[in-house]
ChimeraX commands (.cxc) that place a marker at each C-alpha (Angstrom):
marker #1 position 30.29,-8.02,-13.85 radius 0.5
marker #1 position 32.00,-10.38,-16.39 radius 0.5
marker #1 position 34.04,-7.57,-17.76 radius 0.5
marker #1 position 35.42,-6.90,-14.37 radius 0.5
marker #1 position 35.96,-10.54,-13.74 radius 0.5
marker #1 position 38.01,-10.89,-16.98 radius 0.5
marker #1 position 40.07,-7.70,-16.14 radius 0.5
marker #1 position 40.80,-9.28,-12.75 radius 0.5
marker #1 position 42.04,-12.60,-14.16 radius 0.5
marker #1 position 44.23,-10.75,-16.65 radius 0.5
marker #1 position 45.68,-8.60,-13.87 radius 0.5
marker #1 position 46.39,-11.47,-11.80 radius 0.5
marker #1 position 48.17,-13.24,-14.42 radius 0.5
marker #1 position 50.31,-10.36,-15.25 radius 0.5
marker #1 position 51.08,-9.84,-11.58 radius 0.5
marker #1 position 52.10,-13.51,-11.08 radius 0.5
marker #1 position 54.17,-13.49,-14.23 radius 0.5
marker #1 position 55.98,-10.40,-13.07 radius 0.5
marker #1 position 57.52,-12.56,-10.26 radius 0.5
marker #1 position 59.21,-14.86,-12.59 radius 0.5
marker #1 position 63.00,-14.82,-12.29 radius 0.5
marker #1 position 64.89,-13.54,-15.33 radius 0.5
marker #1 position 67.69,-16.16,-15.33 radius 0.5
marker #1 position 69.30,-14.50,-18.38 radius 0.5
marker #1 position 70.04,-11.47,-16.36 radius 0.5
marker #1 position 72.50,-13.33,-14.15 radius 0.5
marker #1 position 76.05,-12.62,-15.30 radius 0.5
marker #1 position 79.24,-14.60,-14.55 radius 0.5
marker #1 position 81.21,-13.34,-11.51 radius 0.5
marker #1 position 84.35,-15.15,-12.57 radius 0.5
marker #1 position 84.90,-18.87,-12.62 radius 0.5
marker #1 position 82.78,-19.00,-9.37 radius 0.5
marker #1 position 79.38,-17.30,-9.39 radius 0.5
marker #1 position 78.10,-17.61,-5.98 radius 0.5
marker #1 position 74.73,-16.03,-6.18 radius 0.5
marker #1 position 73.54,-17.90,-3.13 radius 0.5
marker #1 position 76.32,-16.56,-1.02 radius 0.5
marker #1 position 77.32,-20.01,0.44 radius 0.5
marker #1 position 80.98,-20.36,-0.53 radius 0.5
marker #1 position 83.50,-18.82,1.78 radius 0.5
marker #1 position 86.19,-16.40,0.62 radius 0.5
marker #1 position 89.17,-18.75,0.93 radius 0.5
marker #1 position 87.48,-21.42,-0.98 radius 0.5
marker #1 position 86.46,-18.97,-3.82 radius 0.5
marker #1 position 89.92,-17.49,-4.03 radius 0.5
marker #1 position 91.39,-21.08,-4.30 radius 0.5
marker #1 position 88.82,-22.10,-6.93 radius 0.5
marker #1 position 89.39,-19.02,-9.09 radius 0.5
marker #1 position 93.13,-19.60,-9.09 radius 0.5
marker #1 position 92.68,-23.36,-9.94 radius 0.5
marker #1 position 90.03,-22.83,-12.68 radius 0.5
marker #1 position 92.14,-20.13,-14.21 radius 0.5
marker #1 position 95.19,-22.50,-14.52 radius 0.5
marker #1 position 93.08,-25.25,-15.90 radius 0.5
marker #1 position 91.73,-22.93,-18.65 radius 0.5
marker #1 position 95.24,-21.75,-19.46 radius 0.5
marker #1 position 96.56,-25.32,-19.63 radius 0.5
marker #1 position 93.74,-27.15,-21.35 radius 0.5
marker #1 position 91.40,-24.52,-22.94 radius 0.5
marker #1 position 88.53,-25.77,-20.83 radius 0.5
marker #1 position 86.58,-23.15,-18.97 radius 0.5
marker #1 position 84.91,-24.16,-15.72 radius 0.5
marker #1 position 81.87,-22.36,-14.43 radius 0.5
marker #1 position 80.70,-23.05,-10.89 radius 0.5
marker #1 position 77.36,-21.58,-10.02 radius 0.5
marker #1 position 75.17,-21.48,-6.87 radius 0.5
marker #1 position 71.66,-20.08,-6.75 radius 0.5
marker #1 position 69.40,-19.88,-3.74 radius 0.5
marker #1 position 66.22,-21.34,-5.32 radius 0.5
marker #1 position 64.77,-22.52,-8.55 radius 0.5
marker #1 position 61.58,-20.63,-7.73 radius 0.5
marker #1 position 59.44,-23.53,-8.73 radius 0.5
marker #1 position 61.07,-24.08,-12.15 radius 0.5
marker #1 position 62.66,-27.31,-13.38 radius 0.5
marker #1 position 66.33,-27.35,-12.71 radius 0.5
marker #1 position 67.07,-28.42,-16.33 radius 0.5
marker #1 position 65.14,-25.48,-17.77 radius 0.5
marker #1 position 67.02,-22.98,-15.44 radius 0.5
marker #1 position 70.36,-24.62,-16.16 radius 0.5
marker #1 position 69.95,-24.50,-19.98 radius 0.5
marker #1 position 68.88,-20.93,-19.78 radius 0.5
marker #1 position 71.98,-19.83,-17.79 radius 0.5
marker #1 position 74.28,-22.05,-19.87 radius 0.5
marker #1 position 73.09,-20.67,-23.15 radius 0.5
marker #1 position 73.05,-17.03,-21.91 radius 0.5
marker #1 position 76.68,-17.20,-20.73 radius 0.5
marker #1 position 77.67,-18.76,-24.12 radius 0.5
marker #1 position 77.12,-15.42,-25.90 radius 0.5
marker #1 position 80.01,-14.01,-27.91 radius 0.5
marker #1 position 82.43,-16.11,-29.92 radius 0.5
marker #1 position 80.84,-19.32,-28.92 radius 0.5
marker #1 position 77.66,-18.56,-30.75 radius 0.5
marker #1 position 79.34,-18.02,-33.96 radius 0.5
marker #1 position 81.62,-21.05,-33.44 radius 0.5
marker #1 position 79.72,-23.58,-31.24 radius 0.5
marker #1 position 82.42,-26.23,-31.96 radius 0.5
marker #1 position 84.77,-23.95,-29.88 radius 0.5
marker #1 position 82.54,-23.91,-26.83 radius 0.5
marker #1 position 84.74,-25.73,-24.43 radius 0.5
marker #1 position 82.90,-25.06,-21.20 radius 0.5
marker #1 position 81.85,-27.22,-18.29 radius 0.5
marker #1 position 79.23,-25.77,-15.95 radius 0.5
marker #1 position 78.03,-27.02,-12.61 radius 0.5
marker #1 position 74.89,-25.37,-10.94 radius 0.5
marker #1 position 73.89,-26.00,-7.36 radius 0.5
marker #1 position 70.49,-24.93,-6.17 radius 0.5
marker #1 position 70.75,-24.65,-2.29 radius 0.5
marker #1 position 67.01,-24.61,-1.16 radius 0.5
marker #1 position 65.92,-27.25,-3.67 radius 0.5
marker #1 position 68.99,-29.47,-3.10 radius 0.5
marker #1 position 69.53,-30.05,-6.87 radius 0.5
marker #1 position 72.64,-29.95,-9.13 radius 0.5
marker #1 position 72.99,-29.75,-12.92 radius 0.5
marker #1 position 76.00,-30.37,-15.14 radius 0.5
marker #1 position 76.40,-29.49,-18.74 radius 0.5
marker #1 position 79.25,-29.23,-21.31 radius 0.5
marker #1 position 79.88,-27.27,-24.44 radius 0.5
marker #1 position 79.59,-28.66,-27.90 radius 0.5
marker #1 position 83.34,-28.09,-28.46 radius 0.5
marker #1 position 84.33,-30.82,-25.88 radius 0.5
marker #1 position 85.19,-34.26,-27.32 radius 0.5
marker #1 position 83.80,-37.48,-26.04 radius 0.5
marker #1 position 87.04,-38.56,-24.38 radius 0.5
marker #1 position 86.59,-35.78,-21.87 radius 0.5
marker #1 position 82.71,-35.72,-21.45 radius 0.5
marker #1 position 82.10,-39.50,-21.26 radius 0.5
marker #1 position 81.03,-40.11,-17.69 radius 0.5
marker #1 position 82.10,-36.66,-16.51 radius 0.5
marker #1 position 78.67,-35.64,-15.23 radius 0.5
marker #1 position 78.41,-38.74,-13.12 radius 0.5
marker #1 position 82.00,-38.27,-11.70 radius 0.5
marker #1 position 81.21,-34.79,-10.81 radius 0.5
marker #1 position 78.00,-35.49,-8.98 radius 0.5
marker #1 position 79.44,-38.55,-7.25 radius 0.5
marker #1 position 82.52,-36.62,-6.10 radius 0.5
marker #1 position 80.35,-33.68,-4.69 radius 0.5
marker #1 position 77.72,-35.75,-3.01 radius 0.5
marker #1 position 79.36,-36.24,0.45 radius 0.5
marker #1 position 80.26,-32.51,0.80 radius 0.5
marker #1 position 76.75,-31.48,-0.34 radius 0.5
marker #1 position 75.07,-33.62,2.24 radius 0.5
marker #1 position 77.25,-31.79,4.86 radius 0.5
marker #1 position 76.20,-28.50,3.36 radius 0.5
marker #1 position 79.81,-27.70,2.71 radius 0.5
marker #1 position 79.36,-25.92,-0.65 radius 0.5
marker #1 position 82.97,-24.76,-0.91 radius 0.5
marker #1 position 84.30,-28.30,-0.51 radius 0.5
marker #1 position 81.72,-29.48,-2.99 radius 0.5
marker #1 position 82.97,-26.91,-5.53 radius 0.5
marker #1 position 86.60,-27.99,-4.92 radius 0.5
marker #1 position 85.63,-31.56,-5.64 radius 0.5
marker #1 position 83.78,-30.54,-8.91 radius 0.5
marker #1 position 86.78,-28.35,-10.01 radius 0.5
marker #1 position 89.34,-31.06,-9.45 radius 0.5
marker #1 position 87.29,-33.68,-11.19 radius 0.5
marker #1 position 86.81,-31.42,-14.24 radius 0.5
marker #1 position 90.50,-30.35,-14.22 radius 0.5
marker #1 position 91.78,-33.81,-14.02 radius 0.5
marker #1 position 89.56,-35.06,-16.80 radius 0.5
marker #1 position 90.59,-32.07,-19.02 radius 0.5
marker #1 position 94.30,-32.73,-18.37 radius 0.5
marker #1 position 93.91,-36.42,-19.33 radius 0.5
marker #1 position 91.98,-35.64,-22.38 radius 0.5
marker #1 position 94.52,-32.96,-23.55 radius 0.5
marker #1 position 97.49,-34.93,-22.38 radius 0.5
marker #1 position 98.88,-32.10,-20.25 radius 0.5
marker #1 position 100.20,-31.92,-16.64 radius 0.5
marker #1 position 98.48,-29.45,-14.42 radius 0.5
marker #1 position 100.77,-27.54,-12.11 radius 0.5
marker #1 position 97.76,-26.44,-10.15 radius 0.5
marker #1 position 96.57,-28.40,-7.13 radius 0.5
marker #1 position 93.47,-27.94,-5.00 radius 0.5
marker #1 position 93.04,-28.93,-1.37 radius 0.5
marker #1 position 90.21,-31.26,-0.57 radius 0.5
marker #1 position 89.12,-32.44,2.91 radius 0.5
marker #1 position 86.42,-34.78,1.83 radius 0.5
marker #1 position 86.92,-37.48,-0.84 radius 0.5
marker #1 position 84.44,-40.19,-2.13 radius 0.5
marker #1 position 85.22,-43.81,-1.56 radius 0.5
marker #1 position 83.59,-47.02,-2.78 radius 0.5
marker #1 position 82.23,-47.72,0.72 radius 0.5
marker #1 position 80.24,-44.49,0.45 radius 0.5
marker #1 position 78.15,-45.91,-2.37 radius 0.5
marker #1 position 77.04,-49.01,-0.33 radius 0.5
marker #1 position 73.61,-48.70,1.24 radius 0.5
marker #1 position 74.59,-49.89,4.63 radius 0.5
marker #1 position 71.08,-49.35,6.03 radius 0.5
marker #1 position 69.54,-51.59,3.35 radius 0.5
marker #1 position 72.25,-54.17,3.80 radius 0.5
marker #1 position 71.55,-54.45,7.58 radius 0.5
marker #1 position 67.82,-54.57,6.97 radius 0.5
marker #1 position 68.41,-57.47,4.53 radius 0.5
marker #1 position 70.45,-59.35,7.13 radius 0.5
marker #1 position 67.72,-58.95,9.76 radius 0.5
marker #1 position 65.11,-60.26,7.43 radius 0.5
marker #1 position 67.35,-63.28,6.49 radius 0.5
marker #1 position 67.84,-64.01,10.28 radius 0.5
marker #1 position 64.01,-63.84,10.76 radius 0.5
marker #1 position 63.48,-66.17,7.85 radius 0.5
marker #1 position 66.00,-68.68,9.26 radius 0.5
marker #1 position 64.38,-68.63,12.68 radius 0.5
marker #1 position 60.65,-68.41,11.88 radius 0.5
marker #1 position 58.42,-71.53,11.89 radius 0.5
marker #1 position 58.21,-73.91,8.96 radius 0.5
marker #1 position 55.10,-73.88,6.69 radius 0.5
marker #1 position 52.79,-76.62,7.82 radius 0.5
marker #1 position 53.62,-80.05,6.36 radius 0.5
marker #1 position 57.09,-79.16,5.18 radius 0.5
marker #1 position 60.41,-80.14,6.76 radius 0.5
marker #1 position 63.52,-78.20,6.57 radius 0.5
marker #1 position 66.97,-79.21,5.42 radius 0.5
marker #1 position 68.03,-79.98,8.92 radius 0.5
marker #1 position 66.93,-76.47,10.00 radius 0.5
marker #1 position 63.84,-75.29,11.70 radius 0.5
marker #1 position 63.37,-71.97,10.07 radius 0.5
marker #1 position 60.94,-70.72,7.33 radius 0.5
marker #1 position 63.71,-70.31,4.74 radius 0.5
marker #1 position 65.19,-73.86,5.10 radius 0.5
marker #1 position 61.63,-75.20,4.93 radius 0.5
marker #1 position 60.92,-73.46,1.62 radius 0.5
marker #1 position 64.35,-74.53,0.20 radius 0.5
marker #1 position 63.43,-78.15,1.20 radius 0.5
marker #1 position 60.11,-77.82,-0.55 radius 0.5
marker #1 position 61.78,-76.62,-3.70 radius 0.5
marker #1 position 64.29,-79.54,-3.54 radius 0.5
marker #1 position 61.50,-82.15,-3.24 radius 0.5
marker #1 position 59.79,-80.62,-6.29 radius 0.5
marker #1 position 62.94,-80.70,-8.31 radius 0.5
marker #1 position 63.42,-84.36,-7.48 radius 0.5
marker #1 position 60.10,-85.26,-9.18 radius 0.5
marker #1 position 61.20,-83.77,-12.50 radius 0.5
marker #1 position 62.81,-86.99,-13.56 radius 0.5
marker #1 position 64.54,-86.70,-16.90 radius 0.5
marker #1 position 63.35,-83.23,-17.58 radius 0.5
marker #1 position 66.29,-80.82,-18.30 radius 0.5
marker #1 position 66.63,-77.21,-18.56 radius 0.5
marker #1 position 68.96,-75.25,-20.79 radius 0.5
marker #1 position 71.21,-72.41,-19.61 radius 0.5
marker #1 position 70.19,-68.79,-19.77 radius 0.5
marker #1 position 71.93,-65.72,-20.83 radius 0.5
marker #1 position 72.75,-62.67,-18.85 radius 0.5
marker #1 position 71.15,-59.30,-19.02 radius 0.5
marker #1 position 72.24,-55.93,-20.18 radius 0.5
marker #1 position 72.03,-53.29,-17.63 radius 0.5
marker #1 position 71.70,-50.54,-20.30 radius 0.5
marker #1 position 74.01,-48.29,-18.27 radius 0.5
marker #1 position 76.27,-47.23,-21.08 radius 0.5
marker #1 position 76.04,-43.66,-22.31 radius 0.5
marker #1 position 78.01,-41.52,-24.67 radius 0.5
marker #1 position 79.11,-37.91,-24.29 radius 0.5
marker #1 position 76.53,-35.20,-23.60 radius 0.5
marker #1 position 76.13,-31.53,-24.38 radius 0.5
marker #1 position 72.75,-30.81,-22.62 radius 0.5
marker #1 position 72.94,-31.67,-18.99 radius 0.5
marker #1 position 72.54,-34.16,-16.13 radius 0.5
marker #1 position 70.79,-33.40,-12.93 radius 0.5
marker #1 position 70.29,-35.07,-9.56 radius 0.5
marker #1 position 69.41,-34.17,-5.98 radius 0.5
marker #1 position 71.21,-34.86,-2.80 radius 0.5
marker link #1:1,2 radius 0.2
marker link #1:2,3 radius 0.2
marker link #1:3,4 radius 0.2
marker link #1:4,5 radius 0.2
marker link #1:5,6 radius 0.2
marker link #1:6,7 radius 0.2
marker link #1:7,8 radius 0.2
marker link #1:8,9 radius 0.2
marker link #1:9,10 radius 0.2
marker link #1:10,11 radius 0.2
marker link #1:11,12 radius 0.2
marker link #1:12,13 radius 0.2
marker link #1:13,14 radius 0.2
marker link #1:14,15 radius 0.2
marker link #1:15,16 radius 0.2
marker link #1:16,17 radius 0.2
marker link #1:17,18 radius 0.2
marker link #1:18,19 radius 0.2
marker link #1:19,20 radius 0.2
marker link #1:20,21 radius 0.2
marker link #1:21,22 radius 0.2
marker link #1:22,23 radius 0.2
marker link #1:23,24 radius 0.2
marker link #1:24,25 radius 0.2
marker link #1:25,26 radius 0.2
marker link #1:26,27 radius 0.2
marker link #1:27,28 radius 0.2
marker link #1:28,29 radius 0.2
marker link #1:29,30 radius 0.2
marker link #1:30,31 radius 0.2
marker link #1:31,32 radius 0.2
marker link #1:32,33 radius 0.2
marker link #1:33,34 radius 0.2
marker link #1:34,35 radius 0.2
marker link #1:35,36 radius 0.2
marker link #1:36,37 radius 0.2
marker link #1:37,38 radius 0.2
marker link #1:38,39 radius 0.2
marker link #1:39,40 radius 0.2
marker link #1:40,41 radius 0.2
marker link #1:41,42 radius 0.2
marker link #1:42,43 radius 0.2
marker link #1:43,44 radius 0.2
marker link #1:44,45 radius 0.2
marker link #1:45,46 radius 0.2
marker link #1:46,47 radius 0.2
marker link #1:47,48 radius 0.2
marker link #1:48,49 radius 0.2
marker link #1:49,50 radius 0.2
marker link #1:50,51 radius 0.2
marker link #1:51,52 radius 0.2
marker link #1:52,53 radius 0.2
marker link #1:53,54 radius 0.2
marker link #1:54,55 radius 0.2
marker link #1:55,56 radius 0.2
marker link #1:56,57 radius 0.2
marker link #1:57,58 radius 0.2
marker link #1:58,59 radius 0.2
marker link #1:59,60 radius 0.2
marker link #1:60,61 radius 0.2
marker link #1:61,62 radius 0.2
marker link #1:62,63 radius 0.2
marker link #1:63,64 radius 0.2
marker link #1:64,65 radius 0.2
marker link #1:65,66 radius 0.2
marker link #1:66,67 radius 0.2
marker link #1:67,68 radius 0.2
marker link #1:68,69 radius 0.2
marker link #1:69,70 radius 0.2
marker link #1:70,71 radius 0.2
marker link #1:71,72 radius 0.2
marker link #1:72,73 radius 0.2
marker link #1:73,74 radius 0.2
marker link #1:74,75 radius 0.2
marker link #1:75,76 radius 0.2
marker link #1:76,77 radius 0.2
marker link #1:77,78 radius 0.2
marker link #1:78,79 radius 0.2
marker link #1:79,80 radius 0.2
marker link #1:80,81 radius 0.2
marker link #1:81,82 radius 0.2
marker link #1:82,83 radius 0.2
marker link #1:83,84 radius 0.2
marker link #1:84,85 radius 0.2
marker link #1:85,86 radius 0.2
marker link #1:86,87 radius 0.2
marker link #1:87,88 radius 0.2
marker link #1:88,89 radius 0.2
marker link #1:89,90 radius 0.2
marker link #1:90,91 radius 0.2
marker link #1:91,92 radius 0.2
marker link #1:92,93 radius 0.2
marker link #1:93,94 radius 0.2
marker link #1:94,95 radius 0.2
marker link #1:95,96 radius 0.2
marker link #1:96,97 radius 0.2
marker link #1:97,98 radius 0.2
marker link #1:98,99 radius 0.2
marker link #1:99,100 radius 0.2
marker link #1:100,101 radius 0.2
marker link #1:101,102 radius 0.2
marker link #1:102,103 radius 0.2
marker link #1:103,104 radius 0.2
marker link #1:104,105 radius 0.2
marker link #1:105,106 radius 0.2
marker link #1:106,107 radius 0.2
marker link #1:107,108 radius 0.2
marker link #1:108,109 radius 0.2
marker link #1:109,110 radius 0.2
marker link #1:110,111 radius 0.2
marker link #1:111,112 radius 0.2
marker link #1:112,113 radius 0.2
marker link #1:113,114 radius 0.2
marker link #1:114,115 radius 0.2
marker link #1:115,116 radius 0.2
marker link #1:116,117 radius 0.2
marker link #1:117,118 radius 0.2
marker link #1:118,119 radius 0.2
marker link #1:119,120 radius 0.2
marker link #1:120,121 radius 0.2
marker link #1:121,122 radius 0.2
marker link #1:122,123 radius 0.2
marker link #1:123,124 radius 0.2
marker link #1:124,125 radius 0.2
marker link #1:125,126 radius 0.2
marker link #1:126,127 radius 0.2
marker link #1:127,128 radius 0.2
marker link #1:128,129 radius 0.2
marker link #1:129,130 radius 0.2
marker link #1:130,131 radius 0.2
marker link #1:131,132 radius 0.2
marker link #1:132,133 radius 0.2
marker link #1:133,134 radius 0.2
marker link #1:134,135 radius 0.2
marker link #1:135,136 radius 0.2
marker link #1:136,137 radius 0.2
marker link #1:137,138 radius 0.2
marker link #1:138,139 radius 0.2
marker link #1:139,140 radius 0.2
marker link #1:140,141 radius 0.2
marker link #1:141,142 radius 0.2
marker link #1:142,143 radius 0.2
marker link #1:143,144 radius 0.2
marker link #1:144,145 radius 0.2
marker link #1:145,146 radius 0.2
marker link #1:146,147 radius 0.2
marker link #1:147,148 radius 0.2
marker link #1:148,149 radius 0.2
marker link #1:149,150 radius 0.2
marker link #1:150,151 radius 0.2
marker link #1:151,152 radius 0.2
marker link #1:152,153 radius 0.2
marker link #1:153,154 radius 0.2
marker link #1:154,155 radius 0.2
marker link #1:155,156 radius 0.2
marker link #1:156,157 radius 0.2
marker link #1:157,158 radius 0.2
marker link #1:158,159 radius 0.2
marker link #1:159,160 radius 0.2
marker link #1:160,161 radius 0.2
marker link #1:161,162 radius 0.2
marker link #1:162,163 radius 0.2
marker link #1:163,164 radius 0.2
marker link #1:164,165 radius 0.2
marker link #1:165,166 radius 0.2
marker link #1:166,167 radius 0.2
marker link #1:167,168 radius 0.2
marker link #1:168,169 radius 0.2
marker link #1:169,170 radius 0.2
marker link #1:170,171 radius 0.2
marker link #1:171,172 radius 0.2
marker link #1:172,173 radius 0.2
marker link #1:173,174 radius 0.2
marker link #1:174,175 radius 0.2
marker link #1:175,176 radius 0.2
marker link #1:176,177 radius 0.2
marker link #1:177,178 radius 0.2
marker link #1:178,179 radius 0.2
marker link #1:179,180 radius 0.2
marker link #1:180,181 radius 0.2
marker link #1:181,182 radius 0.2
marker link #1:182,183 radius 0.2
marker link #1:183,184 radius 0.2
marker link #1:184,185 radius 0.2
marker link #1:185,186 radius 0.2
marker link #1:186,187 radius 0.2
marker link #1:187,188 radius 0.2
marker link #1:188,189 radius 0.2
marker link #1:189,190 radius 0.2
marker link #1:190,191 radius 0.2
marker link #1:191,192 radius 0.2
marker link #1:192,193 radius 0.2
marker link #1:193,194 radius 0.2
marker link #1:194,195 radius 0.2
marker link #1:195,196 radius 0.2
marker link #1:196,197 radius 0.2
marker link #1:197,198 radius 0.2
marker link #1:198,199 radius 0.2
marker link #1:199,200 radius 0.2
marker link #1:200,201 radius 0.2
marker link #1:201,202 radius 0.2
marker link #1:202,203 radius 0.2
marker link #1:203,204 radius 0.2
marker link #1:204,205 radius 0.2
marker link #1:205,206 radius 0.2
marker link #1:206,207 radius 0.2
marker link #1:207,208 radius 0.2
marker link #1:208,209 radius 0.2
marker link #1:209,210 radius 0.2
marker link #1:210,211 radius 0.2
marker link #1:211,212 radius 0.2
marker link #1:212,213 radius 0.2
marker link #1:213,214 radius 0.2
marker link #1:214,215 radius 0.2
marker link #1:215,216 radius 0.2
marker link #1:216,217 radius 0.2
marker link #1:217,218 radius 0.2
marker link #1:218,219 radius 0.2
marker link #1:219,220 radius 0.2
marker link #1:220,221 radius 0.2
marker link #1:221,222 radius 0.2
marker link #1:222,223 radius 0.2
marker link #1:223,224 radius 0.2
marker link #1:224,225 radius 0.2
marker link #1:225,226 radius 0.2
marker link #1:226,227 radius 0.2
marker link #1:227,228 radius 0.2
marker link #1:228,229 radius 0.2
marker link #1:229,230 radius 0.2
marker link #1:230,231 radius 0.2
marker link #1:231,232 radius 0.2
marker link #1:232,233 radius 0.2
marker link #1:233,234 radius 0.2
marker link #1:234,235 radius 0.2
marker link #1:235,236 radius 0.2
marker link #1:236,237 radius 0.2
marker link #1:237,238 radius 0.2
marker link #1:238,239 radius 0.2
marker link #1:239,240 radius 0.2
marker link #1:240,241 radius 0.2
marker link #1:241,242 radius 0.2
marker link #1:242,243 radius 0.2
marker link #1:243,244 radius 0.2
marker link #1:244,245 radius 0.2
marker link #1:245,246 radius 0.2
marker link #1:246,247 radius 0.2
marker link #1:247,248 radius 0.2
marker link #1:248,249 radius 0.2
marker link #1:249,250 radius 0.2
marker link #1:250,251 radius 0.2
marker link #1:251,252 radius 0.2
marker link #1:252,253 radius 0.2
marker link #1:253,254 radius 0.2
marker link #1:254,255 radius 0.2
marker link #1:255,256 radius 0.2
marker link #1:256,257 radius 0.2
marker link #1:257,258 radius 0.2
marker link #1:258,259 radius 0.2
view
C-alpha cells in the first residue's frame, strides 16, 4: 500500500511539473514579440519600423514582448529567463556590448517588467524603467496594448537618442499621453476634503471652545493653543527635514509593477 502511495505521489509530481512553461523556448518574433496576440497589425508594423531606426541610429535594441499569463510564476523570474535566453550569441561573450531594453507585458496578470542590458550606461538607464511604466500606464488601463507599446518605444528611443547625442528621424504616433494630473489621486483628494468639512462642522469636544468656530477641528486647534500658552519660557529648536530615499542608480536586472 505504501509503495503504491509513493508511486502515486511521484507520478503526480511529474505530471504537475510537466505543465510548467518552458519560457526559454520562446524566440523573438522581431522587435515586437506579441505572444498574447493583443497588438493590432498596424501598431506592430509601426513599432517594427520605429525600433529598427532606433537601433540603427543609437545601437540600442528594443524588445517589446506580450505573454498571456505568467502561469503562477513570479514576473521577475519569467522576465529574467526570457531576457537571458534572448541574449544568446555575441552578447554572452561580450556582456558589456549588451545594449538591449526589454519590456514584457503579461495580459491576464496585469503585470509589466523592464530590464536593460549591461552594456547600457547610467546616463540612459537612470529612471528609464519608471518613465516607461509611467508612460504606458494610461493605455494599459484602457487595455490598448498597441498604444502602450508605442509609448514604451518612444520613451526608450528618446532616452537613447539623448544619451547618444543623435537626432532620430523616426517618429511614432501616439493617441494617449501621460500628464502630471494623471498622477494625482483625485478620489483620495475628494475624500480628504469631505473629511475636513465634516471635522469643521462636527460638534466640539466637551469643555473646549473653538477659535470662533463651532466644529470639532477648531475646538482641537483651540485646545492645542491653550496648552502652548502654558509653556512659558520653554523653547523648542528647529528640526531637519527628511530624506525620501527615492534616489536610485541605473539597473541591469529589472523593475516590475502592475496596472
